[in-house]
C-alpha positions, 0 to 999 in steps of 0.5 A: 500500500505504501508503495502505491501511495508513493507512486500516486504521489510521484505521478502529479509531480512528474506531470507538473515538471513536464508542463513546466519545462514544456516537454513533448507529450509523447516523451512524457508518456514514454517517461511515465510508461518507463516510470510505471515499468520501473515501478512495476519492476520495483513492485515485482522485486518487492514482492520477490523480496517479501517472498524471500523474506518469508522464506528467510523467516522460515529458513531462520525458524528452521535454523533456530530449530536446527540450532536448538537441536544442535545445542541439544546435540552439543550438550549431549556431545559435551556429556559424551565428551565428559564421559570420554574424558573420564574414560580417557583419565581411567584409560590413562590411569590403566595405561600408567598401571600397565606401564608400571606392571610392564616395568615390573615384568621387565625387571622380572624378565631380567631376573629370570634371564639372569637366573636362566644364565645361571641355570644354564651355567649350572646345567653345563656343570651338571653335564660335565659332572654327568660325563665324569660320573659316566666315566666313573660308572664305566670304571665301577662297572669294570671293578664290578666285573673284577669283583664278580670274578673275585666272587666266583673265585671265592665261591670256588674257595667256599666249595673247597672249604665245604669239602674241607668241612666234610673232611673235618667232619670225618676227622671230628668223628675220629676225634669224638671217638678219642674224646670218648676214650679220654672221657672214659679215662677221665671217669676212671680217674674220677672214680679213683680220686673218689676212692682215694678221698674215701680212703683218706677220709676213712683213714682220718676217721680211724686216726681220730678214733685211735687218738680218742681211744689213746691206745694207738702207738707212735709207730701206727700213728706215723704209718697212718700219717704216711698213708694219709700223705700218700692219699693226698699226693695221689689225689693231687696227681689225679687232679693235675692229670685231669687238668692236663688232659683238659688243656691237652691239644687233643681236647682242644682239637675235639672242640674246634671241629664241633664249633666249625661244624656248627659254623658251616651248617647254614648260609645265614650263620656264615653270612653273619660270621663274614659280616662280623669278621669285616666289622672287626677288621674295619675297626682296626682293633685286631692285631693279627700278627700280635695274635699269632705271636702270642698264640702259636697253636693258632698259627700251627692250626693254619686257621685265620687268626681273626676267625679263630678269635671271633669263634673261639679265642675271645671266649677262651680269654685270648686277647685281640691286641695288647690293650684289650683283655677279653677275660677281664671284659667277660668277667666284669660285664656279665651281660656280655658273657650271659649273651655269649657274645665275643667281647671285642665284637660287643665292644665295637657294636655297643661297648665303645658307645657306652663308655665301657673299659677294656682292661683293668687299667681302664684303657680303651681298645686301640689307645696306646698306653 
């Protein structure tokens, strides 16, 4: 409306200007038409501008809506960003922890590597020792082969010993027969001794009776005294003969095969004897040379001095060395004699640990005075 009014107001002005300057009517119409066309174009432009304005308003509203939506999206994005920043902080903390753990694992890996190097060095040493042990094993196998040969030789020797034991058993029977004869003689000597004692007692009783009666003469008294002395002398002679018979070589030889026969009866007993022999031998308390020098009958018998002492000598009061008194040990320690244990064997197994002494002077076995 304002534009039309402006056009209407401007038209009279243009006419007045045309009359005042005496322009041509045609030119004026052309100008008017031109002005009208211009106005029409302006109106068209204005309408276009109005339409564009409305479109711009619509676009502005759309932009406002989009801005609000963008603001909302921005707020959401800010929340998301804050959440991502928090997650980033957590991630950084986790990364720091992982870096710390990685450093720790690296240190552990360094330690493990160092241990690995040490173990590899030790493994090389073990391999070297293993090679040495293999060489020793080969040496020991050779020694075992040699020992097997020695065992075979000992087995053959053992078979020979069993054959000798059979021969000794045969000799034992002969010795037993002789021993029986000696026992018979011993019984006769015992009977004779008893008769002599009886005669002496009878003579003493008769002498007492004679003295009580006071009717005996001096000659008869001297004769009875002489008879009594003869009976005593005869009794002493019989006792000496009995003692000499027990100390005779024949008596001992009859006892030796008996013990030897009992020894070879079982393999278990032989193993025990072998172990005891080795135990005494390893102790160093048995002096074989000294034993043979002191007891010549053992040397003449041809028996091992150590076995002789283990089986017989210790029980007979013979000493294994100059510092060990077997008889004193058995006499003073009745538990040893009651158990029938060789005194030196008992001392090696138990007595030394118990602090027992080995002779009257209180010396330990093997200790030089």
